[in-house]
N, C-alpha and C positions, 0 to 999 in steps of 0.2 A: 751636803754636796758642796766639796771644792769651789772657789771662781775663779780662774786665771786674770788678774787685774797686769797690764799692760798699755804699752804706750803704740800707738801705730805706729810702724816703721818708716811710714810712708810722709803725714802729716802729724805726725804728732800727738793724738787726740787720745784720751785716753778708751780704752774698750775693753769688756769682758767675756773670756768664753763663761756662759753661764753651765752647757750641757758637756760634761766626758767627753761627749765621743762628739765632739764639736771636732774639725781639723782646719776648714777655712770660716771664717769671719769676715762678712765686707763691713767693711769702719764706714758705718752710720756718718762721717762729717765726709771725707774726698772720696768714697764710693772704689776704695784698694778693697781685693782681697788680701785678707791675709793669715797666711800657712800660721800653723804651728807645728812646727818641728820638735827633733827631739833636740835641735844645736837652736832654740830659741824660736824668733819668728822669722816668714821673711814674707817680705811685699809679691805677689804674683800677676799684676797687673789690675788697671780699673777695670770695672766693669758699669755693664751700662744700666740705666738708670730701668726698673721694672716697670714695663708697657702693661696702662690700664685693660685687664684683658677683663670686666665685669668681673670678674672672682668672685664667688661669695665669703670668698674667706683671707684670713688676714693675719699674721702674725700674730700670736698670745692669745690667740681664740686653744679653749680647750674643749675638748669632749672625754669621751670612753668606749670602747672597742673589748667583748669580751669582759666587763667586766674592770679593767683596767681604766686607766685615767690616763688621759695623751694632753699635749701641746703642742699646737704649730711653735719650731721657734727656725724654720726658716726658708727658705723659696727660691728655687732654679729656678729658670727658662730657659727653653730650650726651642731651639725649632728649626723643624721640619725641613726633608732636603729639594720635597717641589711648595715648598712654604706651608706657613699655617706657626704656631705658634705655642705648647702645652706647661705648662706650672706643675711643678716637683714640689709639696711640701715636705719640709721633715719635722715627723711623729715625733719626737721623747715622750717615753713612756714612763707611770714612777712605776714599776718596776724592773725596766734598765730595756725593757722593747725596746726599740727601733726604727720607725715604719717610714716605707714616703705615700702621701696619699697624691698620689697624681690625678690633676686637672685639668682634662681634654674634652670639645664638644661637647661641654654640658655634662660630660658624665664623671663619674667618681672614681680612681681605683686605689685602694688600698693591698700595700702590695708589704712583704716581710723579705731578710736576706734569708737564702732557702740553700743550706750545704748542702756539696754533691757525695751520697754515696760516696763511701773510696774506693778509690779505683774509677768511678761513671767520668764521663768528659762529656761536654755536649757537645756539636756537632761545630767543626767549624765556621765563619759567619759565610766563609767563602759557597759553603755547600750544600748549604743550608737553603732546604725549597719548602715554597710556598704548601701547607696541608701537610708538614712535618710532624708527625709524632719525636717531641721529646720525649724517650721511656727515660733517661738520666737525672730526669729534675722529681725529684715527691714531688707527689699531686697528692690530696683525692681523689682528682678525677682527671684523665692524660689531657696532657696540654698540647696542640697544634698552633703551626706558627700559621700565621694571620698576617706580618707586614713584616720586611727589615730592610732598614736604611739608614740615612746616617742623619744626626742629630749635634748640631751645634747648638752650646755654650752662649748665650746674649745679654744674660742679665742673671741676678741672683740678688738677696736678702738676704740679715738674718744669721745664722751659723749652720754652716753647708760640713755632711758627719765623713764628704769625701775633700780631693785633692782637686775642689775645683777651679780649671787653666781658663781666665775671658777665653772669649772666642775660641775655644778646642773642639774637635770635631770628632765625634765617637759613634763608632757602630751600634747597633742590639737591631734586636730584636721580638719582635712582640706575639705574644700565646693566647688561646683563647681555649677555654672550656665548658661543658658544661655545667648547668645552675651555677652560672654569671665566675665562676675559675677563670684569672687572670695571670698570666705570668711576663715575666723580663727579661732575655738576657741583657748584660752588660757588659760589652767585648769590647771595652776604653781597658778593665782591665787581663792579665795575663798570669792565673787563667782567670777565662769569664763567669763573673760570675750569676747565680739564679734569686729572685727576686718572685717569692711567688702569692698567690692572695685572691681578690673576687672585686670585683666591680660593689659597692656601695652607694648607700643615699647617706642625703646629710644624717636626715632621720636614727640611719643605723649606726649613726659614730654620734650619734651624743650633740650635734650641730644644730639639727633642722629648728627647731625650736628655742635656739638663741637668738633674740630681736638681730643681733648686730650680722647676723650672718643669715638670715635672710634672705636669695634670692628676689629684689626689685630689678622691674622694667626700666631700664635708662631714660635717668632725668630730660639728660637733653637726646631726643632723638634720635640727629642728624647731627654730622660733621662741614662746614661749607668748606671748599676745596676750590684750586679751579686749575682749569685744565694746562698743565707744560708745553701743550701745540699750541692748544690756539683759545688760552686764558676762560674758556667759559665754564660758568660756574658748577661744579657739581656737588651733590649732597648726598654723604653719607648714608647708609642706615647705622651699620657695624666695621666705624671705622678702623675699632681695634683688632677684629678679628680678618676682616676685607683682606685678600690677599692683588685679588685682580678685581677691576671697575675698567667699563668701556663708558669714553665720550658720548654724551648722546648727540653732538654739536661736529665732530671732523671725524667720528668714527674708527679712534685713535683704543689700542690699549694698551692701562697702564698701568703700571705696577706699585703697590702700595704697600710702605714699608715704615712701620710706625708711624700713621701719618701722611708720609711725604708719598708727592707722587712722582714715580718714573715714567717718561715715554719708552713704548717697546716697539711698540712698528702702527703703523696702518692696519686695519681689516682689511680683509676683500672679502665686501658685500655680495653674497649672492647672487645667481643671471634674477633670480626672482625675490623682488625682498620679505621677510620674513614677517608674516600678517599672524602676531601675535595675538590671539581671542582677547587672552587677561596681560595687563601694560602693569612693569614694576612702577611701585609703590600704594600701590590696588593692595588694601587688609579683607583676609577675614578666618574665618573661625571654623577649627579642627579640634577635634580630639576636645568635648567634652568643654566648647567656644570659650577655645582658645584661641588666641588672637595673631596670627602671622600677618608678616606684612612682604607681598612680592619685594628681591632685592636686586635678584638676576631670573635671564631668561639664555637658553641658549637649544639651538637648532639643532639636532643629533641626525645619524642616518647609520645609515648599512646597505650591504650593496652585495643584494642576491641574483645570480645568475643573469648578473652583469646590468642590474635593474636598480635605483638610486632608490631609498625607499625612505624621507623623509618624520620626525614630531618635534616636538617641541616640550620641553621640558623650564620649568617656576624651579626657583630659591625659594623657599620658602622661610622666615627666621623668626623668632620669640626668643628674646633677652633670657624670659625664663627654663625655657626649654632647651633648643638651642634652632638647630637648622631639619628643615625636612623638605620632601621635594611634590611636585604636584609634574604629572607627564598629561600628554594631550596627543593623541597619532589619531587621525580618523575621526574628531571629534568624538574619540572616547575618553573617557577622564581619572589616573587613578591617584591614593595618596600615601606615599612613599616614607616608611620609614625603617632605619637600621637597624639589623636584630644581627645578634652573635653570631660567629661565622663556628661555631663550635658548636649550637647549637642545631644544626644541620647536618644529620648522617647522610652522605655521597659517598656514594662510586666510584666520585671518579672517571666515570666511562661516559663519555660525551654518543651521543646517537641514537638514534630511532626505538625508542620503547622504554630510554633510560628514566629514572626514574629519581628522585629526593623527597627526604621524608623529612618532618620541618614538625614543633608544636604536636605531633602526634597523627600529622596527618599526609599525606599522600600528592607530589607532586608531576604530571607530568610535562618530559623536555617536546620547548614549543619551538624554540628559537638559540640557534649557535653564529653567533659572524659577530668579528667587527665591529665597532661603534664608535663613530667620529662625529667629532664638535665641528658643525660647519660654522657656527655665526654664534656671538655671544649679546648679550647686553645686559646691564647692573651689575653690579659688585660682588664676589663670592670669595666666599674661605680658602684656597686651592690655586696654586696658578695655574692656571687653568690655558689653553694655547689652541688658537685656529688649529684642525686639525688635529687634534691629540685620538687618541683612538686608545680603547682600550676591547678586550675580550667582554663582549656582553651573552649571556647565558642565561634563557629565560625559563623558566618551569611554570603551570598553571596546575591551578584546584579553587577554579571559580567559586568565590570571586576575587581571589588570590592570587597575586602572581607572584612566586620566588626568583627575584633574580641576580645572579652572580656575576660582576667585573671583577676583572685583573685582571694585572699585570706586572712582569717580569718579580717585582717587592710588594708587590699586595693585592692581597683581597678581601674584599668588605661583597657582605651579602646584604638585601633588606628587597621585605616583602608590598607587596603595594595591592592597596587596596581598591575594587571596582568604585566608582563612583558615578552615580548618576546626573543626568545635563541640571537634574532638577536639584539634587549635593550639590552642585557648584553654581548652579543660583544664587538658593540661599548660602551659601557661606557666604558666598562677598555680593550680596545686596544687589545681583544683577538682571536684568532678565532675557529673554530672543537669544541667548546661545544660540548657533549652529545645531542640524541636526547630527545625531553620530551615523555611519552606513558602512554595511558588511557588520559585520557581530569584531568584538575585540576577543583577544585572545582568552582574558577572562570574565570576559561579561557574561556573570548568570543567564542561567533558563529562566527565564519569571513565567509555567508554563510548570512548574513542579504543583502546583498544586493540585490543578483538574487532574497530573493523571495519580498523588496521591487519593484525594477523595474521591478519585473517578474509580477504584479499583476498589475503596477500601469499600464505599457503596455499593461494591459488584459480591463482596468477600459478606457481607453482610446480606443480603440479598439470596448467596448461596445457603446461608446456616437459615435466614429463616423456611426458606424449602427443606432442607434436610428437617428443620426441625416439628414441619409439618405433616410429615411424611406419613408417622402412626396416627395422627386426624385424618385422614384421607375416607376409613373410612366406607370401602367400596361396601356394597350390598344388588345381590343378585334374586333381583323379583322372576325372576323367568327363565328357565334351563328344561327343553323340551326339541324334542327330534319330530319332526312331522314331514309328510310323504305327500311327496306330489305325482299321481298316477299316469303311466300316458298317455298323451297325446298324439291329434294325426297328425304333425308337423314341426318343425324346429320354433316353428312361430306361433305353433297354436298356446298360447299364456295356459297354466295351471295352477286352483287360487286356493289355499286352503288356510284356518285358521287356527290361533293359539288358544288355550287354553285362557281365560281370566286371570290378570294379576294389577296386584298395586303396587305406584306411582308415588315418590314424596316430593311434597314441593321442593323450589330451590336446590335445585341437584341434576346435573349431564346425564343425560341416557349414553350408553355404548349398549348398539345390538349387532351380536357380534351372531356370521351365518359359514358352514361350514355342511359342505357337498363334497362325499368322494369321486371327481371326476380323476377325470388320471387320461390323457389327451386331448382333454373334452373340456367345455367351457358350460357353465349355465348362469343366468342372469335373473336377479330375483332383484322382484323391487317390494318393498317391506311398508305398511302403512300403519302407523300407528294410532292409532283408531280409540276416544276419546268414550266408551259408554255412558254415559250424562250427558254427554253432548255432543256427542254424533262430529265431535272434530279428529281434520285425520295431519296428522305429519308422518312424508313422504320421504323415504329415503331407498337409493339403486345399492343395491349391493352389488357387484360382477363377479365371478369366483370363476378360472380359467387357473390351469393347472396344467404344464407340458415336460417329458424325457425323453432320453434320447441320450446318445452318444455317436462321435464321428472324431475324427482324426485325434482331436485334441483330449482325447473323453470324454465322460458321461457330462451331459450336463440337465439341468431344470431349469423350470422359467414359471412363474406365477405362483399360486398357492392358490391352499383349499381350502383354507379359509380366509374371510374379511371382514371388518365391520366398516359401519359409521359413525354415528356421535349427532349428538345433537342440543341441542344447547338446553337449562328448566326446563319443564311444561308442569301447567298443572295437576294439583294433585287430584287423585281417584282412580275408577277401577278405568285399563286398560285394554284393545288386544290387541292382536298382533296379527293381518290380513297378510298371507305372504302371497304372492300372485309370481310363478318362474316360467320359464323358458333353459329347457338345455339343450345340448344335443344331441344324444342319443335318447329321445323322448321315447322312442319307441318300448321305452324301459322303463320304471320308477326309478327315482331316486330319493334317499333319505336327506331330507338337510337339516341342520341339528341349528337350533336356535338361540338366543340367547340374550337375555337384557340385564342390564348391568350399571344401577346412580352412583352416583358419586365416583363417577373414577377422575384418576389424578391423570391428565393429557401430559402436565405443562407445557401449553401454550400462554399462559398469563407467567411462566415464568421465563419461558423463551423471550417471547415479546417484551417485559421490565427487562432479561439481563441484555437485548439488543440494544433498547436506549438506552440504558445506561451508560453500557460500554462505548456508545460514539463518542461521547465528550475525551475518558484516555483515550481512546487507538486516535483519537485526531492527535489529541498533545500527542503524543511518541511520534507518531508523524511529525507534528511540529521540531520538536526535539529533536527528531533524525534530520532534519533540510538543517535542522539550527547549530548541529554539533557537522554538522558536513560543514557549511560556512566558516565554519572558526577553524577547524583543520586541515581548509583548502588552503590557507595563510599560511600557512607551518611550514616549517623544511625537514618537519619531520609528521604529518599528518598522515600518513595510508594506511597505521598499524592503528589512531585516537582515532576514528570517527564517531566509537562508542562510549566515549571519557563522559563523565555523570560527573554535574555540578552538582546532587542536588544537593 
């Protein structure tokens, strides 16, 4: 590989263009951007020193991707128009590939130039819409626009494969796809260039095991500064990432620019000073014992039907992981992480019944309203402003809440996981957090165990009952017809006896009587007489049957057959004594009597069923009330009271 050696046109120091694809080299002596042209070398101007962004990467590191070795030979640092700086590393591959390894908010994106098919064009920057799929760019998965903005080149180092102009502003669009697909459209070139790749980890590109590139926590935890308004001492946790900080002494909002503070304005305190439950500077553990520090706190609000609702958000920072959020509303808590917008399947229709799908789970819309920043405290990685407003749409699938925040130029999705007071107290090693009230949008219902297991036991009971039916073994010790002779009156009883029969122990006894009455009645007192000890068990079996017709048609009442059941009796020989009176006493009446044992009546089953059903039914009622309270606070609650968080 040929190396171009020359002298810097600005300071005459020796410089070397190591890579054939290098267009601009930053002179290590005078910081001039030296461009290689067909007419020689050109001085493009001075570039600033690279800001220390706590990057684990550095020039000269070697890695591998898809079996190909690469080396980091250049670095550009760009500033977002709303604040914040990200790094783009130039990766030169041994097989001639040229790649860009972008680093932003603790994430890494490796992309390569992607030529467009002949005749294909990307949409003009002005016409790009958030959520729009860019079909002109070849990719394994569709890429959608998640951000459009203007970047400013603020610093560079090493060899750069394009003509870098110091402080040059250029338009760009970031694209996201499923399975961590990522892309960028660079509108500084005409026609625009597309870069396509993936979000990667350092381990995936062969840099995770290198000792020199392991992410390590900052040895210097804070940086001391003074407020330019009141000279009060300030201590920044992430001075190289912060864009805004508030002074706790004079309530000023300050701009952070490369470690320098500039007074912006005095914050307007809310009518009631915010009572942050957690304080800036506190440390808590989340995500498998990763330690996060609270570096900022925000009061935000939404206004619905003229009523303003407030909640608090805490910005968490871990130099190994990046930024996360902890939200606090009505004393309910959520730990919030960003998600890839392309992984969210949305119809872009917002209204009652709208749903989105993420990670195989369906979320129902809960709220759609502008969210406004009311008050800020601490430091932030973007240029936060009091009164700053974004459109916030929340979807729930308890215990998760999927939230979309969008502006004209950017859309972000995040997922929050519900945290109990016990979770937060354990995370921050504190006690006595204020108790939550009402039901949070994504608060899980805790009685699902009783519903599942209650109905599970009922199912088992039903299966046992069905299984036991063939083993009921009903027997009929007696089936006989006896005749009651005419009497002197309807109140004069007539008595007859049945033939003897045997009863077994430990089995119930059912006595059934049938009398051919029609529009008449018969009343039978039946005694079950034990012939060994003359003990008597008595039951009354009234029989009446009526029928006729009227203007509504024919009708019947009662029945000619009735029965009575006794619990188990001692085994032995028994006789039935039937004593009866009947309406047509002048005529004899034939009564068919039958004695059965081991009759399956289902009483025990019914009692057990009722007892076992009490708990799941009460739990279902509690769940219904719980969901009603949840959705009563939603803008779209009328159709969602049946939401399930099982």
